[in-house]
SEVOTOR-872284 format. One record per residue (C-alpha): x, y, z; residue number from 1. Coordinates in Angstrom, 3 decimals, decimal comma, padded with zeros to 6 digits, m for minus. Layout:
residues N
[atom [X; Y; Z]; NUM]
...
end
This chain:
residues 459
[atom [m121,565; 128,344; m005,127]; 1]
[atom [m123,085; 131,341; m006,905]; 2]
[atom [m120,692; 130,893; m009,892]; 3]
[atom [m121,780; 127,286; m010,251]; 4]
[atom [m125,418; 128,335; m010,279]; 5]
[atom [m124,685; 130,993; m012,950]; 6]
[atom [m122,822; 128,430; m015,063]; 7]
[atom [m125,732; 126,061; m014,665]; 8]
[atom [m128,142; 128,758; m015,895]; 9]
[atom [m125,910; 129,548; m018,882]; 10]
[atom [m125,888; 125,901; m019,984]; 11]
[atom [m129,643; 125,743; m019,729]; 12]
[atom [m129,887; 128,794; m021,980]; 13]
[atom [m127,501; 127,233; m024,414]; 14]
[atom [m129,631; 124,107; m024,464]; 15]
[atom [m132,711; 126,169; m025,131]; 16]
[atom [m131,266; 128,209; m028,040]; 17]
[atom [m131,562; 125,437; m030,669]; 18]
[atom [m135,249; 125,130; m029,928]; 19]
[atom [m135,711; 128,824; m030,497]; 20]
[atom [m133,569; 129,303; m033,641]; 21]
[atom [m134,555; 127,547; m036,896]; 22]
[atom [m132,399; 124,502; m037,620]; 23]
[atom [m131,027; 123,318; m040,940]; 24]
[atom [m132,344; 119,900; m042,092]; 25]
[atom [m128,931; 118,253; m041,667]; 26]
[atom [m128,295; 119,589; m038,241]; 27]
[atom [m130,917; 117,562; m036,294]; 28]
[atom [m128,504; 114,811; m035,290]; 29]
[atom [m125,892; 117,345; m034,135]; 30]
[atom [m128,500; 119,149; m032,037]; 31]
[atom [m129,558; 115,896; m030,426]; 32]
[atom [m125,969; 115,144; m029,503]; 33]
[atom [m125,545; 118,623; m028,074]; 34]
[atom [m128,684; 118,320; m026,000]; 35]
[atom [m127,525; 114,984; m024,601]; 36]
[atom [m124,211; 116,527; m023,614]; 37]
[atom [m126,009; 119,382; m021,884]; 38]
[atom [m128,205; 116,892; m019,986]; 39]
[atom [m125,142; 115,017; m018,780]; 40]
[atom [m123,495; 118,269; m017,710]; 41]
[atom [m126,604; 119,192; m015,746]; 42]
[atom [m126,431; 115,925; m013,810]; 43]
[atom [m122,751; 116,456; m013,014]; 44]
[atom [m123,412; 120,013; m011,854]; 45]
[atom [m126,232; 118,793; m009,608]; 46]
[atom [m123,980; 116,193; m007,967]; 47]
[atom [m121,203; 118,764; m007,437]; 48]
[atom [m123,676; 121,273; m005,945]; 49]
[atom [m124,934; 118,680; m003,478]; 50]
[atom [m121,390; 117,872; m002,371]; 51]
[atom [m120,549; 121,566; m001,900]; 52]
[atom [m123,703; 122,156; 000,162]; 53]
[atom [m122,912; 119,139; 002,349]; 54]
[atom [m119,400; 120,455; 003,002]; 55]
[atom [m120,734; 123,925; 003,854]; 56]
[atom [m123,225; 122,450; 006,345]; 57]
[atom [m120,518; 120,305; 007,947]; 58]
[atom [m118,217; 123,313; 008,288]; 59]
[atom [m120,917; 125,504; 009,877]; 60]
[atom [m120,763; 125,613; 013,707]; 61]
[atom [m123,396; 123,463; 015,402]; 62]
[atom [m126,046; 125,377; 017,355]; 63]
[atom [m125,136; 125,691; 021,032]; 64]
[atom [m126,878; 123,217; 023,297]; 65]
[atom [m128,317; 123,933; 026,761]; 66]
[atom [m125,991; 123,096; 029,651]; 67]
[atom [m126,929; 120,739; 032,473]; 68]
[atom [m124,836; 120,638; 035,639]; 69]
[atom [m125,283; 118,246; 038,543]; 70]
[atom [m123,132; 118,857; 041,610]; 71]
[atom [m123,236; 119,308; 045,378]; 72]
[atom [m124,672; 122,766; 044,636]; 73]
[atom [m127,810; 121,288; 043,082]; 74]
[atom [m129,171; 120,666; 039,605]; 75]
[atom [m128,665; 123,554; 037,173]; 76]
[atom [m130,111; 123,931; 033,678]; 77]
[atom [m128,743; 126,824; 031,595]; 78]
[atom [m129,906; 127,899; 028,133]; 79]
[atom [m127,411; 128,041; 025,266]; 80]
[atom [m127,116; 131,834; 025,496]; 81]
[atom [m126,837; 131,709; 029,323]; 82]
[atom [m129,738; 134,156; 029,618]; 83]
[atom [m132,102; 131,647; 031,222]; 84]
[atom [m131,452; 129,175; 033,993]; 85]
[atom [m133,248; 126,898; 036,410]; 86]
[atom [m131,651; 125,686; 039,634]; 87]
[atom [m133,145; 122,979; 041,813]; 88]
[atom [m131,806; 122,578; 045,346]; 89]
[atom [m132,816; 120,909; 048,581]; 90]
[atom [m132,264; 121,037; 052,339]; 91]
[atom [m133,031; 118,335; 054,906]; 92]
[atom [m132,182; 118,548; 058,619]; 93]
[atom [m132,882; 115,827; 061,173]; 94]
[atom [m132,322; 116,979; 064,770]; 95]
[atom [m132,029; 115,077; 068,013]; 96]
[atom [m132,842; 117,108; 071,152]; 97]
[atom [m131,794; 115,885; 074,569]; 98]
[atom [m132,465; 117,941; 077,727]; 99]
[atom [m130,896; 117,405; 081,141]; 100]
[atom [m132,341; 118,062; 084,578]; 101]
[atom [m135,882; 118,278; 085,890]; 102]
[atom [m138,605; 120,269; 084,209]; 103]
[atom [m140,576; 120,486; 081,019]; 104]
[atom [m137,446; 119,885; 078,949]; 105]
[atom [m137,595; 116,154; 079,590]; 106]
[atom [m140,925; 115,952; 077,776]; 107]
[atom [m139,290; 117,634; 074,798]; 108]
[atom [m136,583; 115,007; 074,210]; 109]
[atom [m137,251; 114,144; 070,597]; 110]
[atom [m136,216; 113,610; 067,024]; 111]
[atom [m137,333; 116,558; 064,872]; 112]
[atom [m137,372; 116,951; 061,102]; 113]
[atom [m136,356; 120,583; 061,512]; 114]
[atom [m136,400; 121,492; 057,834]; 115]
[atom [m137,210; 119,624; 054,625]; 116]
[atom [m137,114; 122,166; 051,833]; 117]
[atom [m137,493; 121,945; 048,077]; 118]
[atom [m135,894; 125,049; 046,535]; 119]
[atom [m136,425; 126,295; 042,981]; 120]
[atom [m134,528; 129,331; 041,702]; 121]
[atom [m133,839; 130,763; 038,273]; 122]
[atom [m133,757; 133,657; 035,884]; 123]
[atom [m135,209; 134,711; 032,535]; 124]
[atom [m133,610; 136,987; 029,935]; 125]
[atom [m130,691; 137,618; 032,281]; 126]
[atom [m132,475; 140,284; 034,324]; 127]
[atom [m135,502; 138,575; 035,868]; 128]
[atom [m135,022; 136,174; 038,765]; 129]
[atom [m137,357; 134,102; 040,919]; 130]
[atom [m137,318; 131,892; 044,005]; 131]
[atom [m139,821; 129,418; 045,436]; 132]
[atom [m139,108; 127,519; 048,657]; 133]
[atom [m141,507; 124,971; 050,109]; 134]
[atom [m140,891; 123,462; 053,538]; 135]
[atom [m142,224; 120,022; 054,457]; 136]
[atom [m140,471; 119,895; 057,843]; 137]
[atom [m141,800; 120,905; 061,238]; 138]
[atom [m145,469; 120,443; 062,038]; 139]
[atom [m146,996; 121,838; 058,824]; 140]
[atom [m146,246; 122,323; 055,143]; 141]
[atom [m145,541; 125,963; 054,300]; 142]
[atom [m144,399; 128,229; 051,505]; 143]
[atom [m141,290; 129,775; 053,033]; 144]
[atom [m140,209; 132,051; 050,157]; 145]
[atom [m141,949; 133,168; 046,979]; 146]
[atom [m140,437; 136,171; 045,228]; 147]
[atom [m139,113; 137,553; 041,981]; 148]
[atom [m136,386; 140,069; 041,208]; 149]
[atom [m135,882; 142,649; 038,457]; 150]
[atom [m132,230; 143,618; 037,989]; 151]
[atom [m131,489; 146,969; 036,388]; 152]
[atom [m127,844; 147,056; 037,399]; 153]
[atom [m125,536; 145,714; 040,102]; 154]
[atom [m126,341; 148,906; 041,960]; 155]
[atom [m130,125; 148,522; 041,734]; 156]
[atom [m132,393; 145,505; 041,925]; 157]
[atom [m136,031; 145,274; 042,938]; 158]
[atom [m137,459; 142,289; 044,809]; 159]
[atom [m141,179; 141,569; 045,215]; 160]
[atom [m142,974; 138,921; 047,253]; 161]
[atom [m142,173; 136,987; 050,404]; 162]
[atom [m138,584; 136,851; 051,649]; 163]
[atom [m136,391; 137,570; 054,673]; 164]
[atom [m136,703; 141,045; 056,105]; 165]
[atom [m133,141; 142,508; 055,960]; 166]
[atom [m132,531; 143,109; 059,672]; 167]
[atom [m130,809; 140,301; 061,601]; 168]
[atom [m127,276; 139,383; 060,506]; 169]
[atom [m127,476; 135,740; 061,544]; 170]
[atom [m131,052; 135,439; 060,287]; 171]
[atom [m129,951; 136,549; 056,810]; 172]
[atom [m127,339; 133,792; 056,746]; 173]
[atom [m128,424; 130,554; 055,073]; 174]
[atom [m130,022; 127,972; 057,372]; 175]
[atom [m127,334; 125,550; 056,156]; 176]
[atom [m124,267; 127,503; 057,286]; 177]
[atom [m124,865; 129,061; 060,703]; 178]
[atom [m122,235; 128,231; 063,326]; 179]
[atom [m124,823; 126,479; 065,514]; 180]
[atom [m127,858; 124,323; 064,838]; 181]
[atom [m130,138; 127,047; 066,154]; 182]
[atom [m129,673; 130,768; 065,746]; 183]
[atom [m128,982; 132,735; 068,920]; 184]
[atom [m131,691; 134,073; 071,227]; 185]
[atom [m131,103; 137,603; 069,890]; 186]
[atom [m132,777; 136,479; 066,629]; 187]
[atom [m136,036; 136,447; 068,635]; 188]
[atom [m136,035; 140,253; 068,377]; 189]
[atom [m135,982; 140,614; 064,562]; 190]
[atom [m138,667; 139,877; 061,946]; 191]
[atom [m138,298; 136,777; 059,804]; 192]
[atom [m139,993; 136,471; 056,401]; 193]
[atom [m142,442; 139,162; 055,350]; 194]
[atom [m144,384; 140,371; 052,315]; 195]
[atom [m142,947; 143,464; 050,693]; 196]
[atom [m141,053; 145,351; 048,041]; 197]
[atom [m137,319; 145,949; 048,375]; 198]
[atom [m134,639; 147,872; 046,494]; 199]
[atom [m131,065; 146,660; 046,932]; 200]
[atom [m127,671; 146,838; 045,330]; 201]
[atom [m123,900; 146,845; 045,613]; 202]
[atom [m121,959; 150,108; 045,428]; 203]
[atom [m118,265; 151,068; 045,374]; 204]
[atom [m117,218; 147,872; 043,646]; 205]
[atom [m119,156; 145,726; 046,093]; 206]
[atom [m117,658; 147,383; 049,189]; 207]
[atom [m121,059; 148,745; 050,254]; 208]
[atom [m124,357; 146,883; 050,089]; 209]
[atom [m127,780; 148,289; 050,877]; 210]
[atom [m131,394; 147,149; 051,203]; 211]
[atom [m134,412; 149,416; 051,593]; 212]
[atom [m137,964; 148,172; 051,545]; 213]
[atom [m141,587; 148,547; 052,549]; 214]
[atom [m143,052; 145,474; 054,250]; 215]
[atom [m146,310; 144,415; 055,836]; 216]
[atom [m144,745; 144,545; 059,281]; 217]
[atom [m144,206; 141,786; 061,833]; 218]
[atom [m143,836; 141,276; 065,540]; 219]
[atom [m140,489; 140,055; 066,878]; 220]
[atom [m139,591; 136,653; 065,455]; 221]
[atom [m142,682; 136,543; 063,256]; 222]
[atom [m143,233; 135,373; 059,694]; 223]
[atom [m145,981; 136,421; 057,291]; 224]
[atom [m148,857; 134,032; 056,583]; 225]
[atom [m149,015; 135,219; 052,924]; 226]
[atom [m151,613; 137,957; 053,511]; 227]
[atom [m151,445; 141,498; 054,879]; 228]
[atom [m154,762; 143,344; 054,946]; 229]
[atom [m154,143; 146,066; 057,543]; 230]
[atom [m153,068; 149,639; 056,846]; 231]
[atom [m149,995; 149,531; 059,089]; 232]
[atom [m146,719; 149,057; 057,194]; 233]
[atom [m143,061; 148,918; 058,120]; 234]
[atom [m140,007; 150,533; 056,514]; 235]
[atom [m136,861; 148,402; 056,728]; 236]
[atom [m133,331; 149,465; 055,815]; 237]
[atom [m129,815; 148,047; 056,033]; 238]
[atom [m126,292; 149,193; 055,162]; 239]
[atom [m123,440; 146,698; 055,235]; 240]
[atom [m119,865; 147,651; 054,339]; 241]
[atom [m116,740; 145,653; 053,489]; 242]
[atom [m114,239; 148,530; 053,180]; 243]
[atom [m111,141; 146,299; 053,008]; 244]
[atom [m112,630; 143,765; 050,609]; 245]
[atom [m110,041; 144,396; 047,885]; 246]
[atom [m106,999; 144,781; 050,180]; 247]
[atom [m105,412; 141,414; 049,461]; 248]
[atom [m103,198; 140,238; 052,306]; 249]
[atom [m104,649; 142,684; 054,832]; 250]
[atom [m105,829; 141,147; 058,144]; 251]
[atom [m108,909; 143,375; 057,782]; 252]
[atom [m109,863; 142,084; 054,339]; 253]
[atom [m112,537; 139,823; 055,820]; 254]
[atom [m114,114; 142,482; 058,055]; 255]
[atom [m117,660; 143,602; 057,275]; 256]
[atom [m119,972; 145,673; 059,438]; 257]
[atom [m123,186; 147,597; 059,217]; 258]
[atom [m126,456; 148,647; 060,745]; 259]
[atom [m130,090; 147,790; 060,081]; 260]
[atom [m133,398; 149,006; 061,404]; 261]
[atom [m137,154; 149,122; 061,085]; 262]
[atom [m139,800; 151,803; 061,640]; 263]
[atom [m143,525; 151,189; 061,576]; 264]
[atom [m146,813; 150,895; 063,386]; 265]
[atom [m148,640; 147,831; 064,637]; 266]
[atom [m152,016; 146,962; 066,096]; 267]
[atom [m153,623; 143,788; 067,476]; 268]
[atom [m151,861; 140,774; 068,974]; 269]
[atom [m150,063; 140,015; 065,705]; 270]
[atom [m148,001; 143,171; 066,144]; 271]
[atom [m146,132; 141,846; 069,184]; 272]
[atom [m144,095; 138,667; 069,578]; 273]
[atom [m145,803; 135,302; 069,921]; 274]
[atom [m142,983; 134,316; 072,290]; 275]
[atom [m139,214; 134,310; 072,805]; 276]
[atom [m137,484; 130,919; 072,635]; 277]
[atom [m134,296; 129,498; 074,105]; 278]
[atom [m131,553; 127,775; 072,105]; 279]
[atom [m133,418; 124,545; 072,883]; 280]
[atom [m136,563; 126,050; 071,286]; 281]
[atom [m138,533; 126,276; 074,531]; 282]
[atom [m140,562; 129,434; 075,205]; 283]
[atom [m139,241; 131,438; 078,163]; 284]
[atom [m141,326; 134,607; 077,648]; 285]
[atom [m144,665; 135,475; 076,060]; 286]
[atom [m147,130; 138,293; 076,543]; 287]
[atom [m150,514; 137,696; 078,114]; 288]
[atom [m153,065; 136,497; 075,581]; 289]
[atom [m155,046; 139,759; 075,824]; 290]
[atom [m152,031; 142,039; 075,284]; 291]
[atom [m152,055; 143,812; 071,929]; 292]
[atom [m149,661; 146,057; 070,061]; 293]
[atom [m150,903; 149,601; 069,576]; 294]
[atom [m148,669; 152,280; 068,094]; 295]
[atom [m145,154; 152,913; 066,893]; 296]
[atom [m142,505; 150,215; 066,882]; 297]
[atom [m138,902; 150,373; 065,806]; 298]
[atom [m135,711; 148,322; 065,863]; 299]
[atom [m132,033; 149,067; 065,403]; 300]
[atom [m129,235; 146,529; 065,036]; 301]
[atom [m125,493; 147,236; 064,652]; 302]
[atom [m123,707; 144,093; 063,423]; 303]
[atom [m120,402; 142,736; 062,138]; 304]
[atom [m118,864; 139,671; 060,499]; 305]
[atom [m115,133; 138,874; 060,378]; 306]
[atom [m113,258; 136,125; 058,536]; 307]
[atom [m109,514; 135,534; 058,489]; 308]
[atom [m108,339; 132,191; 057,202]; 309]
[atom [m109,797; 129,421; 059,364]; 310]
[atom [m111,203; 131,872; 061,919]; 311]
[atom [m114,631; 133,423; 061,749]; 312]
[atom [m116,730; 135,564; 064,076]; 313]
[atom [m119,976; 137,489; 064,026]; 314]
[atom [m121,798; 139,702; 066,455]; 315]
[atom [m124,974; 141,730; 066,633]; 316]
[atom [m126,946; 143,875; 069,055]; 317]
[atom [m130,685; 144,479; 068,735]; 318]
[atom [m133,037; 146,939; 070,415]; 319]
[atom [m136,705; 146,229; 069,690]; 320]
[atom [m139,330; 148,741; 070,791]; 321]
[atom [m143,054; 148,046; 070,828]; 322]
[atom [m146,089; 149,913; 072,189]; 323]
[atom [m148,611; 147,630; 073,913]; 324]
[atom [m151,910; 147,703; 075,782]; 325]
[atom [m153,218; 145,045; 078,181]; 326]
[atom [m156,324; 144,698; 076,007]; 327]
[atom [m158,498; 146,696; 073,627]; 328]
[atom [m158,460; 149,414; 076,291]; 329]
[atom [m156,129; 150,184; 079,156]; 330]
[atom [m152,871; 152,053; 079,654]; 331]
[atom [m150,362; 151,989; 076,835]; 332]
[atom [m146,642; 151,448; 077,478]; 333]
[atom [m143,572; 151,563; 075,281]; 334]
[atom [m141,362; 148,545; 075,984]; 335]
[atom [m137,742; 148,130; 074,916]; 336]
[atom [m136,436; 144,563; 074,704]; 337]
[atom [m132,718; 144,162; 074,043]; 338]
[atom [m130,360; 141,385; 073,039]; 339]
[atom [m126,853; 140,693; 071,833]; 340]
[atom [m124,677; 137,794; 070,758]; 341]
[atom [m121,059; 137,052; 069,955]; 342]
[atom [m120,198; 133,831; 068,115]; 343]
[atom [m116,937; 132,474; 066,722]; 344]
[atom [m115,633; 129,409; 064,957]; 345]
[atom [m112,290; 127,926; 063,980]; 346]
[atom [m111,819; 125,291; 061,264]; 347]
[atom [m109,463; 122,776; 062,851]; 348]
[atom [m108,486; 121,175; 059,526]; 349]
[atom [m107,287; 124,447; 057,991]; 350]
[atom [m110,019; 125,258; 055,476]; 351]
[atom [m111,255; 128,844; 055,182]; 352]
[atom [m114,103; 130,024; 057,376]; 353]
[atom [m116,898; 131,652; 055,393]; 354]
[atom [m120,319; 133,259; 055,913]; 355]
[atom [m121,398; 130,883; 053,115]; 356]
[atom [m120,111; 127,708; 054,758]; 357]
[atom [m116,942; 125,608; 054,865]; 358]
[atom [m115,778; 123,610; 051,843]; 359]
[atom [m113,607; 120,594; 052,812]; 360]
[atom [m110,375; 120,102; 050,915]; 361]
[atom [m111,145; 116,390; 050,866]; 362]
[atom [m114,558; 114,844; 051,354]; 363]
[atom [m115,028; 112,145; 053,949]; 364]
[atom [m114,028; 108,815; 052,407]; 365]
[atom [m113,327; 106,015; 054,851]; 366]
[atom [m111,663; 103,789; 052,246]; 367]
[atom [m109,328; 106,590; 051,121]; 368]
[atom [m108,577; 107,705; 054,671]; 369]
[atom [m109,916; 111,271; 054,265]; 370]
[atom [m112,183; 112,791; 056,901]; 371]
[atom [m113,591; 116,068; 055,565]; 372]
[atom [m113,373; 119,245; 057,670]; 373]
[atom [m113,943; 119,927; 061,387]; 374]
[atom [m114,918; 123,237; 062,982]; 375]
[atom [m115,094; 124,207; 066,664]; 376]
[atom [m117,644; 126,916; 067,558]; 377]
[atom [m118,560; 128,935; 070,668]; 378]
[atom [m121,230; 131,538; 071,461]; 379]
[atom [m122,536; 133,729; 074,247]; 380]
[atom [m125,807; 135,668; 074,057]; 381]
[atom [m128,288; 137,570; 076,195]; 382]
[atom [m131,897; 138,737; 075,799]; 383]
[atom [m133,458; 141,127; 078,339]; 384]
[atom [m137,195; 141,878; 078,459]; 385]
[atom [m138,228; 145,346; 079,624]; 386]
[atom [m139,134; 145,236; 083,360]; 387]
[atom [m142,183; 147,381; 082,604]; 388]
[atom [m143,767; 144,355; 080,852]; 389]
[atom [m144,647; 142,908; 084,282]; 390]
[atom [m147,235; 142,330; 085,587]; 391]
[atom [m149,708; 144,226; 083,379]; 392]
[atom [m148,651; 142,928; 079,947]; 393]
[atom [m147,023; 139,618; 080,892]; 394]
[atom [m147,198; 137,308; 083,885]; 395]
[atom [m144,219; 137,436; 086,236]; 396]
[atom [m145,177; 133,978; 087,520]; 397]
[atom [m144,801; 132,155; 084,194]; 398]
[atom [m142,118; 134,153; 082,366]; 399]
[atom [m138,444; 134,939; 082,666]; 400]
[atom [m137,411; 138,519; 082,032]; 401]
[atom [m133,918; 137,535; 080,877]; 402]
[atom [m132,129; 134,620; 079,249]; 403]
[atom [m128,338; 134,361; 079,255]; 404]
[atom [m127,006; 131,532; 077,109]; 405]
[atom [m123,679; 129,937; 076,255]; 406]
[atom [m122,994; 127,304; 073,658]; 407]
[atom [m120,183; 125,062; 072,425]; 408]
[atom [m120,253; 122,917; 069,330]; 409]
[atom [m118,399; 120,831; 066,762]; 410]
[atom [m119,293; 120,823; 063,082]; 411]
[atom [m118,176; 117,952; 060,862]; 412]
[atom [m118,321; 118,761; 057,142]; 413]
[atom [m118,273; 115,358; 055,447]; 414]
[atom [m118,614; 117,205; 052,133]; 415]
[atom [m120,029; 120,521; 050,984]; 416]
[atom [m123,453; 118,870; 050,920]; 417]
[atom [m123,371; 116,567; 053,966]; 418]
[atom [m122,797; 117,731; 057,537]; 419]
[atom [m123,072; 116,589; 061,147]; 420]
[atom [m123,314; 119,113; 064,016]; 421]
[atom [m123,254; 118,566; 067,768]; 422]
[atom [m124,041; 121,479; 070,120]; 423]
[atom [m124,304; 121,912; 073,849]; 424]
[atom [m126,316; 124,858; 075,192]; 425]
[atom [m126,827; 126,151; 078,715]; 426]
[atom [m129,274; 128,953; 079,428]; 427]
[atom [m129,685; 130,723; 082,759]; 428]
[atom [m132,866; 132,694; 083,440]; 429]
[atom [m133,455; 135,959; 085,270]; 430]
[atom [m136,806; 137,033; 086,732]; 431]
[atom [m138,807; 140,092; 087,535]; 432]
[atom [m138,739; 141,261; 091,184]; 433]
[atom [m142,481; 140,548; 091,098]; 434]
[atom [m141,972; 136,844; 090,324]; 435]
[atom [m143,063; 134,342; 093,017]; 436]
[atom [m140,625; 131,973; 094,725]; 437]
[atom [m141,944; 129,038; 092,678]; 438]
[atom [m142,784; 129,760; 089,061]; 439]
[atom [m145,719; 128,158; 087,291]; 440]
[atom [m143,577; 127,376; 084,208]; 441]
[atom [m141,648; 124,217; 085,058]; 442]
[atom [m138,919; 124,765; 082,445]; 443]
[atom [m137,887; 128,013; 084,181]; 444]
[atom [m137,203; 126,450; 087,577]; 445]
[atom [m133,641; 125,498; 086,584]; 446]
[atom [m131,098; 126,274; 083,900]; 447]
[atom [m131,837; 124,793; 080,494]; 448]
[atom [m129,116; 122,307; 079,553]; 449]
[atom [m129,409; 120,596; 076,202]; 450]
[atom [m127,587; 118,666; 073,508]; 451]
[atom [m128,814; 119,172; 069,964]; 452]
[atom [m127,291; 117,108; 067,166]; 453]
[atom [m128,113; 117,479; 063,488]; 454]
[atom [m127,640; 115,430; 060,336]; 455]
[atom [m127,887; 117,728; 057,320]; 456]
[atom [m128,086; 117,340; 053,569]; 457]
[atom [m127,857; 120,616; 051,677]; 458]
[atom [m127,366; 120,919; 047,932]; 459]
end
């Protein structure tokens, strides 16, 4: 291309020379002919240059276009350089609750839109992530998660905002993929979503994960209301190891275990639990309305998760300690409430069990004769309230001091996105020696027996 341009310039100079040099009288006609030839050459060169430029443009690679993916994992938009992305997901769960026997449970037979969440996630410049989760289910609209992440390395990321406090193993699992419709009663003893700052990362090739953060601090089972004005804060830490992660073929490859805990201070009624609930979501224990937290609190929770082919199991134990007073004044007591659970599942159709859910080999398709995947699940759990809570900090006449539950269930994965779950729960209550013969809380006068079914869409 450059040679053509030089040749073009040389011809123009040649055309200009006769106008500069004096011409002989007889040479005018020859000069006119020469100029006409130069003009024609210029036109030809222009046409050739245009053709060459067109070929060069056609041969040049087209600029990369953004990528759009629509699947059962949601809607994903990725920039051409893959540095920026936006992911839109959703979760909808419709529950049916059916209670058996006399008591308050009968009044709670209902259909419940348990969750209806619109989830937006993404990243900018490869290293900056964000998450916003709004929930339109339940009895009120709420902002469940709102946080952003700065990634320095796989070994170090910082998260800011509102998100799950890294304590309970089952609580940290996605709402879509727990074995049962409702998490076990031991989850009552750990904080839910809180405001804070957290450092986290994966070490040793992903065999060891850690989280360490400073949070506003919550009572058992609590979630932040998006503000935290008091001076009392809570330190939360977790270590979770998968030492056999890279040992392909080992029966221990799917074993992971760890420990988490919290340490902080709390004051006022917001520093203690608002109530402990059964698998059927009925309250079996709550402190007296005047009881307030006042002083140190701490939790510790050893936990494990194991997956081997179609089999999966998880377990956790939680000790939650809180200092309380019966009011603004009065004697202070340190109470230790304890709980544990053991849950397991087996995928009857042979697919792999996973902490992140089961993916059917073949989606349910009646016409094609395929039925998706089926999983059988079982769980036992126990939560024991400190006997010292009665009668000064909680009423022995309207509360149980222990709940022992067992559950069986079947999960039908019609596809990765669509699921039906059917669970049966039975909870037996224990009571303080100070409890009267007839309790004032009707739901505690017999075992809780309930069926909870769920239709779920998660993408």
